[in-house]
All heavy atoms as a GROMACS GRO file, in nm:
protein
  639
    1ARG      N    1   6.668  13.942  10.495
    1ARG     CA    2   6.742  13.817  10.502
    1ARG      C    3   6.888  13.848  10.470
    1ARG      O    4   6.916  13.912  10.369
    1ARG     CB    5   6.679  13.721  10.402
    1ARG     CG    6   6.736  13.584  10.403
    1ARG     CD    7   6.643  13.493  10.330
    1ARG     NE    8   6.717  13.421  10.228
    1ARG     CZ    9   6.667  13.329  10.151
    1ARG    NH1   10   6.540  13.302  10.155
    1ARG    NH2   11   6.741  13.267  10.065
    2PRO      N   12   6.980  13.800  10.550
    2PRO     CA   13   7.121  13.830  10.525
    2PRO      C   14   7.174  13.752  10.405
    2PRO      O   15   7.129  13.641  10.377
    2PRO     CB   16   7.190  13.786  10.654
    2PRO     CG   17   7.100  13.684  10.714
    2PRO     CD   18   6.961  13.722  10.673
    3PRO      N   19   7.269  13.811  10.333
    3PRO     CA   20   7.325  13.743  10.215
    3PRO      C   21   7.417  13.628  10.254
    3PRO      O   22   7.484  13.633  10.357
    3PRO     CB   23   7.403  13.855  10.145
    3PRO     CG   24   7.441  13.948  10.255
    3PRO     CD   25   7.328  13.943  10.355
    4ASN      N   26   7.420  13.526  10.168
    4ASN     CA   27   7.513  13.416  10.192
    4ASN      C   28   7.649  13.449  10.130
    4ASN      O   29   7.667  13.555  10.070
    4ASN     CB   30   7.456  13.284  10.139
    4ASN     CG   31   7.437  13.283   9.988
    4ASN    OD1   32   7.502  13.357   9.914
    4ASN    ND2   33   7.347  13.197   9.941
    5ALA      N   34   7.745  13.359  10.146
    5ALA     CA   35   7.882  13.383  10.099
    5ALA      C   36   7.886  13.411   9.949
    5ALA      O   37   7.954  13.504   9.904
    5ALA     CB   38   7.971  13.264  10.135
    6PHE      N   39   7.812  13.333   9.871
    6PHE     CA   40   7.816  13.354   9.726
    6PHE      C   41   7.756  13.489   9.687
    6PHE      O   42   7.810  13.557   9.600
    6PHE     CB   43   7.742  13.242   9.652
    6PHE     CG   44   7.733  13.270   9.504
    6PHE    CD1   45   7.845  13.259   9.423
    6PHE    CD2   46   7.615  13.311   9.446
    6PHE    CE1   47   7.839  13.288   9.287
    6PHE    CE2   48   7.607  13.340   9.311
    6PHE     CZ   49   7.721  13.328   9.231
    7MET      N   50   7.649  13.529   9.752
    7MET     CA   51   7.587  13.657   9.718
    7MET      C   52   7.680  13.774   9.750
    7MET      O   53   7.685  13.872   9.676
    7MET     CB   54   7.453  13.674   9.789
    7MET     CG   55   7.347  13.575   9.740
    7MET     SD   56   7.326  13.570   9.560
    7MET     CE   57   7.262  13.731   9.529
    8LEU      N   58   7.754  13.765   9.858
    8LEU     CA   59   7.852  13.868   9.891
    8LEU      C   60   7.965  13.870   9.787
    8LEU      O   61   8.008  13.977   9.743
    8LEU     CB   62   7.908  13.847  10.031
    8LEU     CG   63   7.809  13.872  10.144
    8LEU    CD1   64   7.866  13.822  10.276
    8LEU    CD2   65   7.774  14.019  10.153
    9TYR      N   66   8.009  13.752   9.747
    9TYR     CA   67   8.113  13.741   9.643
    9TYR      C   68   8.061  13.802   9.514
    9TYR      O   69   8.129  13.881   9.449
    9TYR     CB   70   8.147  13.594   9.623
    9TYR     CG   71   8.246  13.566   9.512
    9TYR    CD1   72   8.382  13.580   9.534
    9TYR    CD2   73   8.202  13.524   9.387
    9TYR    CE1   74   8.473  13.554   9.432
    9TYR    CE2   75   8.293  13.497   9.285
    9TYR     CZ   76   8.429  13.512   9.309
    9TYR     OH   77   8.518  13.485   9.209
   10ARG      N   78   7.939  13.766   9.477
   10ARG     CA   79   7.880  13.816   9.353
   10ARG      C   80   7.872  13.968   9.354
   10ARG      O   81   7.903  14.032   9.253
   10ARG     CB   82   7.740  13.756   9.332
   10ARG     CG   83   7.679  13.791   9.198
   10ARG     CD   84   7.536  13.740   9.187
   10ARG     NE   85   7.484  13.752   9.052
   10ARG     CZ   86   7.451  13.865   8.992
   10ARG    NH1   87   7.465  13.980   9.056
   10ARG    NH2   88   7.405  13.866   8.869
   11SER      N   89   7.833  14.025   9.467
   11SER     CA   90   7.819  14.170   9.473
   11SER      C   91   7.953  14.241   9.456
   11SER      O   92   7.959  14.354   9.406
   11SER     CB   93   7.751  14.213   9.602
   11SER     OG   94   7.834  14.191   9.713
   12THR      N   95   8.064  14.176   9.495
   12THR     CA   96   8.195  14.238   9.476
   12THR      C   97   8.246  14.222   9.333
   12THR      O   98   8.327  14.302   9.287
   12THR     CB   99   8.301  14.180   9.572
   12THR    OG1  100   8.322  14.042   9.544
   12THR    CG2  101   8.261  14.199   9.716
   13LYS      N  102   8.197  14.122   9.261
   13LYS     CA  103   8.247  14.093   9.127
   13LYS      C  104   8.159  14.146   9.015
   13LYS      O  105   8.205  14.162   8.902
   13LYS     CB  106   8.261  13.941   9.107
   13LYS     CG  107   8.362  13.876   9.198
   13LYS     CD  108   8.502  13.923   9.167
   13LYS     CE  109   8.605  13.854   9.252
   13LYS     NZ  110   8.740  13.900   9.222
   14VAL      N  111   8.033  14.176   9.043
   14VAL     CA  112   7.938  14.208   8.937
   14VAL      C  113   7.979  14.332   8.855
   14VAL      O  114   7.969  14.330   8.732
   14VAL     CB  115   7.794  14.218   8.991
   14VAL    CG1  116   7.773  14.343   9.073
   14VAL    CG2  117   7.694  14.211   8.878
   15LYS      N  118   8.026  14.437   8.920
   15LYS     CA  119   8.064  14.558   8.846
   15LYS      C  120   8.180  14.529   8.752
   15LYS      O  121   8.183  14.577   8.639
   15LYS     CB  122   8.100  14.670   8.942
   15LYS     CG  123   7.982  14.729   9.014
   15LYS     CD  124   8.022  14.841   9.107
   15LYS     CE  125   7.901  14.890   9.183
   15LYS     NZ  126   7.937  14.992   9.282
   16GLU      N  127   8.275  14.451   8.800
   16GLU     CA  128   8.391  14.413   8.719
   16GLU      C  129   8.348  14.335   8.594
   16GLU      O  130   8.391  14.364   8.483
   16GLU     CB  131   8.483  14.328   8.807
   16GLU     CG  132   8.600  14.264   8.739
   16GLU     CD  133   8.674  14.171   8.834
   16GLU    OE1  134   8.678  14.195   8.957
   16GLU    OE2  135   8.728  14.071   8.783
   17ILE      N  136   8.259  14.240   8.613
   17ILE     CA  137   8.214  14.156   8.502
   17ILE      C  138   8.126  14.236   8.407
   17ILE      O  139   8.139  14.225   8.285
   17ILE     CB  140   8.140  14.031   8.554
   17ILE    CG1  141   8.234  13.946   8.640
   17ILE    CG2  142   8.083  13.949   8.439
   17ILE    CD1  143   8.362  13.902   8.572
   18VAL      N  144   8.036  14.316   8.461
   18VAL     CA  145   7.948  14.397   8.375
   18VAL      C  146   8.032  14.491   8.289
   18VAL      O  147   8.006  14.506   8.170
   18VAL     CB  148   7.843  14.474   8.459
   18VAL    CG1  149   7.773  14.579   8.376
   18VAL    CG2  150   7.742  14.376   8.517
   19ALA      N  151   8.133  14.554   8.349
   19ALA     CA  152   8.219  14.645   8.273
   19ALA      C  153   8.291  14.569   8.162
   19ALA      O  154   8.299  14.616   8.047
   19ALA     CB  155   8.320  14.712   8.365
   20SER      N  156   8.341  14.451   8.193
   20SER     CA  157   8.410  14.369   8.094
   20SER      C  158   8.315  14.328   7.981
   20SER      O  159   8.350  14.336   7.863
   20SER     CB  160   8.468  14.245   8.162
   20SER     OG  161   8.516  14.153   8.067
   21GLN      N  162   8.196  14.284   8.018
   21GLN     CA  163   8.097  14.240   7.919
   21GLN      C  164   8.044  14.358   7.838
   21GLN      O  165   8.017  14.345   7.720
   21GLN     CB  166   7.983  14.165   7.987
   21GLN     CG  167   8.023  14.031   8.045
   21GLN     CD  168   8.070  13.935   7.938
   21GLN    OE1  169   8.003  13.911   7.839
   21GLN    NE2  170   8.190  13.881   7.956
   22ALA      N  171   8.030  14.474   7.903
   22ALA     CA  172   7.980  14.593   7.833
   22ALA      C  173   8.078  14.635   7.724
   22ALA      O  174   8.037  14.676   7.615
   22ALA     CB  175   7.957  14.706   7.932
   23ALA      N  176   8.207  14.625   7.754
   23ALA     CA  177   8.308  14.659   7.654
   23ALA      C  178   8.295  14.567   7.532
   23ALA      O  179   8.301  14.612   7.418
   23ALA     CB  180   8.448  14.649   7.713
   24LYS      N  181   8.272  14.441   7.555
   24LYS     CA  182   8.253  14.345   7.446
   24LYS      C  183   8.120  14.370   7.375
   24LYS      O  184   8.112  14.365   7.253
   24LYS     CB  185   8.257  14.202   7.499
   24LYS     CG  186   8.391  14.160   7.549
   24LYS     CD  187   8.384  14.020   7.608
   24LYS     CE  188   8.513  13.981   7.674
   24LYS     NZ  189   8.504  13.849   7.738
   25ALA      N  190   8.016  14.398   7.455
   25ALA     CA  191   7.883  14.419   7.398
   25ALA      C  192   7.878  14.544   7.312
   25ALA      O  193   7.813  14.546   7.208
   25ALA     CB  194   7.778  14.429   7.510
   26THR      N  195   7.946  14.648   7.354
   26THR     CA  196   7.950  14.772   7.276
   26THR      C  197   8.011  14.744   7.140
   26THR      O  198   7.964  14.792   7.037
   26THR     CB  199   8.030  14.881   7.350
   26THR    OG1  200   7.967  14.904   7.475
   26THR    CG2  201   8.035  15.009   7.270
   27HIS      N  202   8.114  14.663   7.141
   27HIS     CA  203   8.180  14.626   7.017
   27HIS      C  204   8.085  14.548   6.925
   27HIS      O  205   8.083  14.566   6.805
   27HIS     CB  206   8.306  14.545   7.046
   27HIS     CG  207   8.382  14.505   6.924
   27HIS    ND1  208   8.446  14.597   6.843
   27HIS    CD2  209   8.400  14.384   6.867
   27HIS    CE1  210   8.503  14.534   6.742
   27HIS    NE2  211   8.477  14.404   6.755
   28HIS      N  212   8.006  14.461   6.986
   28HIS     CA  213   7.915  14.376   6.908
   28HIS      C  214   7.772  14.427   6.909
   28HIS      O  215   7.682  14.362   6.856
   28HIS     CB  216   7.918  14.232   6.961
   28HIS     CG  217   8.052  14.168   6.952
   28HIS    ND1  218   8.131  14.173   6.840
   28HIS    CD2  219   8.122  14.096   7.043
   28HIS    CE1  220   8.243  14.107   6.861
   28HIS    NE2  221   8.241  14.059   6.984
   29ARG      N  222   7.750  14.543   6.973
   29ARG     CA  223   7.616  14.604   6.983
   29ARG      C  224   7.514  14.511   7.048
   29ARG      O  225   7.400  14.499   7.002
   29ARG     CB  226   7.568  14.650   6.846
   29ARG     CG  227   7.656  14.758   6.790
   29ARG     CD  228   7.609  14.801   6.655
   29ARG     NE  229   7.708  14.894   6.601
   29ARG     CZ  230   7.680  15.003   6.536
   29ARG    NH1  231   7.557  15.033   6.510
   29ARG    NH2  232   7.775  15.082   6.492
   30GLU      N  233   7.555  14.446   7.153
   30GLU     CA  234   7.466  14.358   7.228
   30GLU      C  235   7.452  14.412   7.370
   30GLU      O  236   7.539  14.482   7.419
   30GLU     CB  237   7.525  14.217   7.236
   30GLU     CG  238   7.544  14.152   7.100
   30GLU     CD  239   7.623  14.023   7.110
   30GLU    OE1  240   7.665  13.986   7.220
   30GLU    OE2  241   7.644  13.960   7.006
   31LYS      N  242   7.342  14.378   7.434
   31LYS     CA  243   7.321  14.418   7.572
   31LYS      C  244   7.385  14.315   7.665
   31LYS      O  245   7.390  14.197   7.636
   31LYS     CB  246   7.172  14.426   7.603
   31LYS     CG  247   7.102  14.544   7.537
   31LYS     CD  248   6.958  14.548   7.576
   31LYS     CE  249   6.946  14.606   7.714
   31LYS     NZ  250   6.807  14.627   7.754
   32VAL      N  251   7.432  14.365   7.778
   32VAL     CA  252   7.486  14.276   7.881
   32VAL      C  253   7.367  14.212   7.952
   32VAL      O  254   7.279  14.282   8.002
   32VAL     CB  255   7.572  14.353   7.982
   32VAL    CG1  256   7.622  14.260   8.091
   32VAL    CG2  257   7.688  14.420   7.911
   33GLN      N  258   7.363  14.080   7.956
   33GLN     CA  259   7.252  14.010   8.019
   33GLN      C  260   7.295  13.958   8.156
   33GLN      O  261   7.405  13.903   8.172
   33GLN     CB  262   7.205  13.897   7.930
   33GLN     CG  263   7.146  13.946   7.799
   33GLN     CD  264   7.083  13.836   7.719
   33GLN    OE1  265   7.074  13.722   7.764
   33GLN    NE2  266   7.038  13.869   7.600
   34GLN      N  267   7.207  13.976   8.253
   34GLN     CA  268   7.237  13.932   8.389
   34GLN      C  269   7.261  13.781   8.395
   34GLN      O  270   7.340  13.734   8.477
   34GLN     CB  271   7.124  13.972   8.484
   34GLN     CG  272   7.126  14.119   8.517
   34GLN     CD  273   7.256  14.161   8.584
   34GLN    OE1  274   7.300  14.103   8.682
   34GLN    NE2  275   7.319  14.264   8.530
   35GLN      N  276   7.195  13.706   8.310
   35GLN     CA  277   7.216  13.561   8.308
   35GLN      C  278   7.362  13.530   8.274
   35GLN      O  279   7.424  13.445   8.337
   35GLN     CB  280   7.123  13.494   8.207
   35GLN     CG  281   7.141  13.343   8.202
   35GLN     CD  282   7.047  13.279   8.102
   35GLN    OE1  283   6.976  13.346   8.029
   35GLN    NE2  284   7.049  13.147   8.097
   36THR      N  285   7.417  13.601   8.176
   36THR     CA  286   7.556  13.582   8.138
   36THR      C  287   7.649  13.619   8.253
   36THR      O  288   7.743  13.546   8.283
   36THR     CB  289   7.590  13.667   8.014
   36THR    OG1  290   7.502  13.630   7.908
   36THR    CG2  291   7.733  13.649   7.970
   37VAL      N  292   7.621  13.731   8.317
   37VAL     CA  293   7.701  13.775   8.431
   37VAL      C  294   7.696  13.670   8.542
   37VAL      O  295   7.799  13.633   8.600
   37VAL     CB  296   7.652  13.913   8.482
   37VAL    CG1  297   7.721  13.951   8.612
   37VAL    CG2  298   7.673  14.019   8.376
   38SER      N  299   7.578  13.618   8.571
   38SER     CA  300   7.563  13.518   8.676
   38SER      C  301   7.640  13.390   8.645
   38SER      O  302   7.702  13.331   8.734
   38SER     CB  303   7.415  13.486   8.699
   38SER     OG  304   7.350  13.598   8.753
   39VAL      N  305   7.636  13.348   8.521
   39VAL     CA  306   7.709  13.227   8.481
   39VAL      C  307   7.860  13.248   8.500
   39VAL      O  308   7.929  13.162   8.555
   39VAL     CB  309   7.677  13.187   8.335
   39VAL    CG1  310   7.773  13.082   8.283
   39VAL    CG2  311   7.534  13.139   8.324
   40ILE      N  312   7.910  13.362   8.456
   40ILE     CA  313   8.053  13.391   8.468
   40ILE      C  314   8.095  13.395   8.614
   40ILE      O  315   8.194  13.333   8.654
   40ILE     CB  316   8.088  13.525   8.398
   40ILE    CG1  317   8.070  13.511   8.247
   40ILE    CG2  318   8.229  13.569   8.433
   40ILE    CD1  319   8.073  13.643   8.171
   41ILE      N  320   8.018  13.465   8.696
   41ILE     CA  321   8.054  13.476   8.838
   41ILE      C  322   8.041  13.340   8.906
   41ILE      O  323   8.124  13.306   8.992
   41ILE     CB  324   7.970  13.584   8.907
   41ILE    CG1  325   8.005  13.721   8.848
   41ILE    CG2  326   7.995  13.583   9.058
   41ILE    CD1  327   7.919  13.835   8.896
   42GLY      N  328   7.943  13.261   8.869
   42GLY     CA  329   7.929  13.126   8.925
   42GLY      C  330   8.051  13.040   8.893
   42GLY      O  331   8.101  12.966   8.978
   43GLN      N  332   8.101  13.051   8.771
   43GLN     CA  333   8.221  12.976   8.732
   43GLN      C  334   8.343  13.027   8.809
   43GLN      O  335   8.428  12.948   8.851
   43GLN     CB  336   8.244  12.988   8.582
   43GLN     CG  337   8.140  12.914   8.501
   43GLN     CD  338   8.147  12.945   8.352
   43GLN    OE1  339   8.210  13.041   8.309
   43GLN    NE2  340   8.079  12.862   8.273
   44MET      N  341   8.350  13.159   8.828
   44MET     CA  342   8.460  13.216   8.905
   44MET      C  343   8.458  13.163   9.048
   44MET      O  344   8.561  13.125   9.104
   44MET     CB  345   8.452  13.369   8.905
   44MET     CG  346   8.481  13.433   8.772
   44MET     SD  347   8.443  13.609   8.767
   44MET     CE  348   8.558  13.674   8.888
   45TRP      N  349   8.339  13.158   9.107
   45TRP     CA  350   8.323  13.110   9.245
   45TRP      C  351   8.369  12.966   9.256
   45TRP      O  352   8.439  12.930   9.352
   45TRP     CB  353   8.178  13.125   9.288
   45TRP     CG  354   8.146  13.071   9.425
   45TRP    CD1  355   8.075  12.959   9.453
   45TRP    CD2  356   8.181  13.129   9.552
   45TRP    NE1  357   8.063  12.943   9.589
   45TRP    CE2  358   8.128  13.046   9.651
   45TRP    CE3  359   8.252  13.243   9.590
   45TRP    CZ2  360   8.144  13.072   9.787
   45TRP    CZ3  361   8.267  13.269   9.724
   45TRP    CH2  362   8.214  13.184   9.821
   46GLN      N  363   8.331  12.883   9.161
   46GLN     CA  364   8.371  12.742   9.163
   46GLN      C  365   8.523  12.727   9.158
   46GLN      O  366   8.578  12.633   9.215
   46GLN     CB  367   8.306  12.666   9.048
   46GLN     CG  368   8.156  12.651   9.060
   46GLN     CD  369   8.113  12.577   9.185
   46GLN    OE1  370   8.173  12.479   9.224
   46GLN    NE2  371   8.008  12.627   9.249
   47GLY      N  372   8.590  12.820   9.091
   47GLY     CA  373   8.734  12.811   9.076
   47GLY      C  374   8.813  12.881   9.187
   47GLY      O  375   8.936  12.875   9.188
   48GLU      N  376   8.744  12.948   9.278
   48GLU     CA  377   8.813  13.020   9.385
   48GLU      C  378   8.874  12.924   9.487
   48GLU      O  379   8.827  12.813   9.508
   48GLU     CB  380   8.718  13.116   9.457
   48GLU     CG  381   8.678  13.236   9.377
   48GLU     CD  382   8.791  13.336   9.352
   48GLU    OE1  383   8.905  13.314   9.398
   48GLU    OE2  384   8.763  13.437   9.287
   49SER      N  385   8.979  12.972   9.551
   49SER     CA  386   9.048  12.893   9.653
   49SER      C  387   8.962  12.884   9.780
   49SER      O  388   8.869  12.964   9.800
   49SER     CB  389   9.182  12.957   9.687
   49SER     OG  390   9.161  13.081   9.753
   50ALA      N  391   8.998  12.789   9.864
   50ALA     CA  392   8.928  12.775   9.992
   50ALA      C  393   8.945  12.900  10.077
   50ALA      O  394   8.853  12.939  10.150
   50ALA     CB  395   8.981  12.652  10.066
   51ASP      N  396   9.060  12.966  10.066
   51ASP     CA  397   9.082  13.089  10.142
   51ASP      C  398   8.983  13.198  10.104
   51ASP      O  399   8.930  13.268  10.190
   51ASP     CB  400   9.224  13.141  10.121
   51ASP     CG  401   9.330  13.055  10.190
   51ASP    OD1  402   9.294  12.979  10.282
   51ASP    OD2  403   9.448  13.066  10.152
   52VAL      N  404   8.960  13.214   9.974
   52VAL     CA  405   8.864  13.316   9.928
   52VAL      C  406   8.724  13.280   9.974
   52VAL      O  407   8.650  13.365  10.026
   52VAL     CB  408   8.870  13.331   9.774
   52VAL    CG1  409   8.757  13.418   9.723
   52VAL    CG2  410   9.005  13.388   9.732
   53LYS      N  411   8.686  13.154   9.959
   53LYS     CA  412   8.552  13.112  10.002
   53LYS      C  413   8.536  13.127  10.153
   53LYS      O  414   8.430  13.168  10.200
   53LYS     CB  415   8.525  12.969   9.957
   53LYS     CG  416   8.507  12.958   9.807
   53LYS     CD  417   8.476  12.816   9.766
   53LYS     CE  418   8.456  12.806   9.616
   53LYS     NZ  419   8.420  12.672   9.573
   54ASP      N  420   8.641  13.096  10.228
   54ASP     CA  421   8.636  13.113  10.374
   54ASP      C  422   8.619  13.260  10.411
   54ASP      O  423   8.544  13.293  10.504
   54ASP     CB  424   8.762  13.057  10.440
   54ASP     CG  425   8.767  12.906  10.441
   54ASP    OD1  426   8.662  12.841  10.418
   54ASP    OD2  427   8.876  12.851  10.465
   55HIS      N  428   8.688  13.348  10.338
   55HIS     CA  429   8.675  13.492  10.363
   55HIS      C  430   8.529  13.535  10.348
   55HIS      O  431   8.475  13.605  10.435
   55HIS     CB  432   8.764  13.570  10.266
   55HIS     CG  433   8.737  13.716  10.263
   55HIS    ND1  434   8.776  13.800  10.365
   55HIS    CD2  435   8.672  13.794  10.173
   55HIS    CE1  436   8.737  13.923  10.337
   55HIS    NE2  437   8.674  13.922  10.220
   56PHE      N  438   8.465  13.493  10.240
   56PHE     CA  439   8.326  13.533  10.218
   56PHE      C  440   8.230  13.461  10.313
   56PHE      O  441   8.126  13.517  10.350
   56PHE     CB  442   8.287  13.513  10.071
   56PHE     CG  443   8.344  13.622   9.984
   56PHE    CD1  444   8.462  13.601   9.913
   56PHE    CD2  445   8.284  13.746   9.976
   56PHE    CE1  446   8.516  13.702   9.836
   56PHE    CE2  447   8.338  13.848   9.900
   56PHE     CZ  448   8.455  13.826   9.829
   57SER      N  449   8.265  13.342  10.357
   57SER     CA  450   8.184  13.273  10.458
   57SER      C  451   8.189  13.348  10.590
   57SER      O  452   8.086  13.361  10.658
   57SER     CB  453   8.233  13.129  10.478
   57SER     OG  454   8.203  13.052  10.365
   58ARG      N  455   8.307  13.397  10.626
   58ARG     CA  456   8.318  13.476  10.750
   58ARG      C  457   8.237  13.605  10.738
   58ARG      O  458   8.167  13.644  10.833
   58ARG     CB  459   8.465  13.507  10.780
   58ARG     CG  460   8.542  13.387  10.833
   58ARG     CD  461   8.680  13.426  10.887
   58ARG     NE  462   8.764  13.491  10.786
   58ARG     CZ  463   8.840  13.426  10.698
   58ARG    NH1  464   8.842  13.294  10.697
   58ARG    NH2  465   8.914  13.493  10.612
   59LEU      N  466   8.244  13.671  10.621
   59LEU     CA  467   8.163  13.791  10.600
   59LEU      C  468   8.014  13.760  10.611
   59LEU      O  469   7.937  13.836  10.671
   59LEU     CB  470   8.192  13.853  10.464
   59LEU     CG  471   8.326  13.922  10.446
   59LEU    CD1  472   8.340  13.969  10.301
   59LEU    CD2  473   8.339  14.039  10.541
   60ALA      N  474   7.972  13.648  10.554
   60ALA     CA  475   7.831  13.609  10.559
   60ALA      C  476   7.788  13.582  10.703
   60ALA      O  477   7.677  13.622  10.743
   60ALA     CB  478   7.807  13.486  10.472
   61ASN      N  479   7.874  13.517  10.780
   61ASN     CA  480   7.841  13.492  10.920
   61ASN      C  481   7.830  13.623  10.997
   61ASN      O  482   7.741  13.638  11.082
   61ASN     CB  483   7.945  13.400  10.985
   61ASN     CG  484   7.930  13.257  10.940
   61ASN    OD1  485   7.821  13.213  10.903
   61ASN    ND2  486   8.038  13.183  10.943
   62GLN      N  487   7.917  13.718  10.966
   62GLN     CA  488   7.911  13.849  11.030
   62GLN      C  489   7.780  13.919  10.995
   62GLN      O  490   7.714  13.976  11.082
   62GLN     CB  491   8.030  13.934  10.986
   62GLN     CG  492   8.032  14.072  11.046
   62GLN     CD  493   8.150  14.154  10.994
   62GLN    OE1  494   8.235  14.105  10.921
   62GLN    NE2  495   8.154  14.279  11.034
   63LYS      N  496   7.741  13.913  10.868
   63LYS     CA  497   7.614  13.974  10.824
   63LYS      C  498   7.496  13.907  10.893
   63LYS      O  499   7.397  13.973  10.927
   63LYS     CB  500   7.599  13.964  10.672
   63LYS     CG  501   7.699  14.046  10.596
   63LYS     CD  502   7.668  14.192  10.607
   63LYS     CE  503   7.759  14.273  10.516
   63LYS     NZ  504   7.738  14.416  10.532
   64LYS      N  505   7.505  13.776  10.912
   64LYS     CA  506   7.398  13.701  10.978
   64LYS      C  507   7.381  13.747  11.122
   64LYS      O  508   7.269  13.769  11.169
   64LYS     CB  509   7.430  13.551  10.972
   64LYS     CG  510   7.322  13.463  11.026
   64LYS     CD  511   7.360  13.317  11.008
   64LYS     CE  512   7.254  13.226  11.063
   64LYS     NZ  513   7.291  13.085  11.046
   65VAL      N  514   7.494  13.766  11.191
   65VAL     CA  515   7.489  13.813  11.330
   65VAL      C  516   7.431  13.954  11.335
   65VAL      O  517   7.344  13.983  11.418
   65VAL     CB  518   7.630  13.808  11.394
   65VAL    CG1  519   7.633  13.882  11.526
   65VAL    CG2  520   7.675  13.664  11.412
   66GLU      N  521   7.478  14.042  11.246
   66GLU     CA  522   7.427  14.179  11.242
   66GLU      C  523   7.278  14.180  11.214
   66GLU      O  524   7.203  14.256  11.277
   66GLU     CB  525   7.500  14.259  11.134
   66GLU     CG  526   7.645  14.288  11.167
   66GLU     CD  527   7.722  14.346  11.049
   66GLU    OE1  528   7.661  14.372  10.942
   66GLU    OE2  529   7.843  14.366  11.063
   67HIS      N  530   7.234  14.097  11.122
   67HIS     CA  531   7.092  14.090  11.087
   67HIS      C  532   7.010  14.044  11.207
   67HIS      O  533   6.902  14.098  11.235
   67HIS     CB  534   7.072  13.996  10.968
   67HIS     CG  535   6.932  13.990  10.920
   67HIS    ND1  536   6.841  13.897  10.966
   67HIS    CD2  537   6.865  14.067  10.830
   67HIS    CE1  538   6.725  13.916  10.906
   67HIS    NE2  539   6.736  14.019  10.823
   68LYS      N  540   7.062  13.946  11.279
   68LYS     CA  541   6.991  13.893  11.396
   68LYS      C  542   6.978  14.001  11.504
   68LYS      O  543   6.873  14.014  11.568
   68LYS     CB  544   7.066  13.772  11.450
   68LYS     CG  545   6.999  13.703  11.566
   68LYS     CD  546   6.876  13.631  11.521
   68LYS     CE  547   6.822  13.544  11.634
   68LYS     NZ  548   6.688  13.497  11.604
   69LEU      N  549   7.084  14.080  11.523
   69LEU     CA  550   7.079  14.188  11.622
   69LEU      C  551   6.982  14.298  11.581
   69LEU      O  552   6.911  14.354  11.666
   69LEU     CB  553   7.219  14.247  11.643
   69LEU     CG  554   7.320  14.156  11.712
   69LEU    CD1  555   7.459  14.219  11.710
   69LEU    CD2  556   7.277  14.125  11.855
   70GLU      N  557   6.979  14.329  11.453
   70GLU     CA  558   6.892  14.436  11.403
   70GLU      C  559   6.747  14.392  11.389
   70GLU      O  560   6.656  14.474  11.391
   70GLU     CB  561   6.942  14.485  11.268
   70GLU     CG  562   7.076  14.555  11.275
   70GLU     CD  563   7.135  14.585  11.138
   70GLU    OE1  564   7.070  14.555  11.035
   70GLU    OE2  565   7.248  14.638  11.135
   71ASN      N  566   6.726  14.262  11.374
   71ASN     CA  567   6.591  14.208  11.350
   71ASN      C  568   6.569  14.084  11.437
   71ASN      O  569   6.557  13.972  11.385
   71ASN     CB  570   6.575  14.170  11.202
   71ASN     CG  571   6.607  14.285  11.110
   71ASN    OD1  572   6.527  14.375  11.094
   71ASN    ND2  573   6.726  14.283  11.052
   72PRO      N  574   6.563  14.100  11.567
   72PRO     CA  575   6.556  13.984  11.657
   72PRO      C  576   6.432  13.896  11.637
   72PRO      O  577   6.436  13.776  11.667
   72PRO     CB  578   6.557  14.045  11.797
   72PRO     CG  579   6.516  14.186  11.778
   72PRO     CD  580   6.558  14.226  11.640
   73ASP      N  581   6.324  13.951  11.585
   73ASP     CA  582   6.202  13.872  11.566
   73ASP      C  583   6.187  13.818  11.425
   73ASP      O  584   6.083  13.760  11.392
   73ASP     CB  585   6.080  13.958  11.602
   73ASP     CG  586   6.081  14.000  11.748
   73ASP    OD1  587   6.127  13.920  11.832
   73ASP    OD2  588   6.037  14.113  11.777
   74TYR      N  589   6.288  13.838  11.341
   74TYR     CA  590   6.279  13.795  11.202
   74TYR      C  591   6.283  13.642  11.192
   74TYR      O  592   6.365  13.576  11.255
   74TYR     CB  593   6.395  13.853  11.120
   74TYR     CG  594   6.399  13.802  10.978
   74TYR    CD1  595   6.319  13.859  10.881
   74TYR    CD2  596   6.482  13.697  10.940
   74TYR    CE1  597   6.321  13.814  10.750
   74TYR    CE2  598   6.484  13.651  10.810
   74TYR     CZ  599   6.404  13.710  10.716
   74TYR     OH  600   6.407  13.663  10.587
   75HIS      N  601   6.192  13.590  11.112
   75HIS     CA  602   6.190  13.447  11.079
   75HIS      C  603   6.164  13.435  10.930
   75HIS      O  604   6.066  13.492  10.880
   75HIS     CB  605   6.081  13.372  11.156
   75HIS     CG  606   6.102  13.372  11.304
   75HIS    ND1  607   6.198  13.295  11.366
   75HIS    CD2  608   6.041  13.442  11.403
   75HIS    CE1  609   6.196  13.318  11.495
   75HIS    NE2  610   6.100  13.407  11.520
   76PHE      N  611   6.252  13.366  10.861
   76PHE     CA  612   6.234  13.351  10.716
   76PHE      C  613   6.111  13.265  10.690
   76PHE      O  614   6.095  13.157  10.746
   76PHE     CB  615   6.358  13.286  10.655
   76PHE     CG  616   6.344  13.260  10.508
   76PHE    CD1  617   6.332  13.365  10.418
   76PHE    CD2  618   6.342  13.131  10.459
   76PHE    CE1  619   6.319  13.342  10.282
   76PHE    CE2  620   6.330  13.107  10.324
   76PHE     CZ  621   6.318  13.212  10.236
   77ARG      N  622   6.024  13.319  10.604
   77ARG     CA  623   5.902  13.246  10.567
   77ARG      C  624   5.889  13.251  10.416
   77ARG      O  625   5.841  13.350  10.361
   77ARG     CB  626   5.781  13.313  10.631
   77ARG     CG  627   5.781  13.300  10.782
   77ARG     CD  628   5.655  13.361  10.841
   77ARG     NE  629   5.660  13.353  10.985
   77ARG     CZ  630   5.695  13.452  11.064
   77ARG    NH1  631   5.726  13.570  11.013
   77ARG    NH2  632   5.696  13.436  11.194
   78PRO      N  633   5.934  13.144  10.349
   78PRO     CA  634   5.926  13.146  10.200
   78PRO      C  635   5.784  13.146  10.148
   78PRO      O  636   5.691  13.116  10.212
   78PRO     CB  637   5.997  13.018  10.160
   78PRO     CG  638   6.017  12.937  10.282
   78PRO     CD  639   5.989  13.023  10.400
   0.00000   0.00000   0.00000
């Protein structure tokens, strides 16, 4: 299944956030939790400009087309 705009955004931001949180966690001897990372990135996404969101929407559409070409018989079945 191709990623949506938010998932593409998240994948570009996750290393940055994990590194930032790891630096804080090392200081406080806590583990970086994916839930915390997801909340931070979700808040970042909400605050992004329309231009940034449009950029990731275009990337998602491109991934969708590529996925369709590579998997012509694919049908999402939850």
